Every structure is written in structure tokens, then in C-alpha cells.
N, C-alpha and C positions, 0 to 999 in steps of 0.2 A: 144152700150152695154158696151164697155170698160169703159166709164165714170161712169156708175152705179157701176160696180165692184170696181172702184177706190175709191168711197166714202162709200161703205158698211162697210169698216173697221172702220169708225168713228161712226157708230150707237151706240155701247156701251157707248162711251164717251158722246155723246149727251143725251143718256138715263140718265146717272148719273148726268149730268148737269141739265136736266129737273127735276129730282127728288130733287136735291138740291134747285132749284128755287121754286118748289112747297112747299117743307118743310119750306123754308124761308118765303114764303107768308103766310102760315098757322100760323106760330109762330109770325110773325110780326103783324098780326091782333090783337093778344091778349097781347103780351109782348113788342111790340115796339122795342126799341133800343137793347134789349138783343138778338134779332134774327140776327143781322148783322154778328156775327162770323160764323154763319152757311154758309154764302156765301164763306167763306174760303175753305170749303170742295170741292167746284167746281173748284178751281184753278188747281189742278193737271190734271184734265180731260180736262180743257181748254188748258192747256199747251201741252198735248198730241196731240191736234188737230192743234195747231199753230206750235209747234216745237217738233216733236216726239223724244222720248228718249227710247231706248230699255230697259234699266235698270228700269226706272220709270214705264214703261209699265208692266214689270214682277212683280215689287213690288205691283202695283195696282191690278193686276190679282190675285196674291196669297193672298193679304190682304182681298180683297172682296170675294174670294172663302171661306176663313175662316169665315168671318162674315156671309155670306149667308148660309153656312153649319150650323152654330149655330142657325140662324133663322129658318132653315128647321127643326132642332131638336126641337126647341121650338114650332113651328107650329104643328108638329106631336104629341107632348105631349098634346097640347090642343085638337087636333082632337081625340086622343085616350082617352079622358076624364081622364087624370092623375089628373087634378084639376077640381073641380066642378065649372062651370061658368053658367051665365044666358043665356037664349035662344037668347036674342037680341045680345049678344056678339058673339054667334056662327054664326049669320047671317053676321056680319061684318067680321068674320074670313075668309069668302070666298074671299073677296077682298084682305085681307092680304095675303092669300095663293097665289093668283095670283101674287101679288107684290113680295113675297119671291122667287117664282120659276123663275120669269122673272129676278130678280136680280141675281140669281145663273146662269142663262143662259148667261146674259150679262157679268158677271165676268169671266165665262168660256171662252167666246168669246175673252175677253181681254187677258187672259192667252194664248189662242191658237194663237192670233196674235203675242204675244211676242215670243212664241216658234217657230212658223212657219216661220216668215220672219221679216225683219225690215220694219217698217211702212213707 
């Protein structure tokens, strides 16, 4: 059991690396070479897994908490019909909402890891 708890602190980093790879794959299908700079977004998370740094961990946590908070506000404005949108878009918003709230949870987890202990 101690080995499982040892690796659970790396779950948020692998989540953001997986999101970066998925985003790269989707953009690469349509735009080709333009998608490669997207892979640079995964470097800080990979660095945290290989050689953890408490300051970088705190910066990543705060940065992604801010971004995901903005995404939650945008998602809530769409849910509350601040803007009129098509019905098909509302069906897709369910998956977007799941993504937004999981991103907020993972960034909170990163921030908690940086405040609680050293990795």
C-alpha cells in the first residue's frame, strides 16, 4: 500500500501531460507542423515527475487554478444561457464541463501538494 500512496501525487501531472498529448494529436491531424509547440506545454509537468521543484509546483498550481476558475466562469455563463447557443452545442458542453471541473480538481491537487509537503 505505501507504493500506491507514493505514486498518487503524480496523478495531476500525468493528467495534464495526457491532455497536452491529446490536444497535440487533435491539432496535428488538421494543421500538421503548427501543432508541435503544443508539446512544450507538457514539459513543466514532465519535469515535476522527473525532478520535482517546490517553486515550480506552486507556480503550476496557482496558474492552473486561475485558468480553470476562468473556465468554470465561462462554463457557468453558457449553462445559465447568458449567450444563446444551439442545442447541439449544449450537448457537447456536458463533456466540456466534466473537463473543466476535473482540471480544477487536478490543479487544486497540485497546489495542495506544493503547500502540504515537498514532492
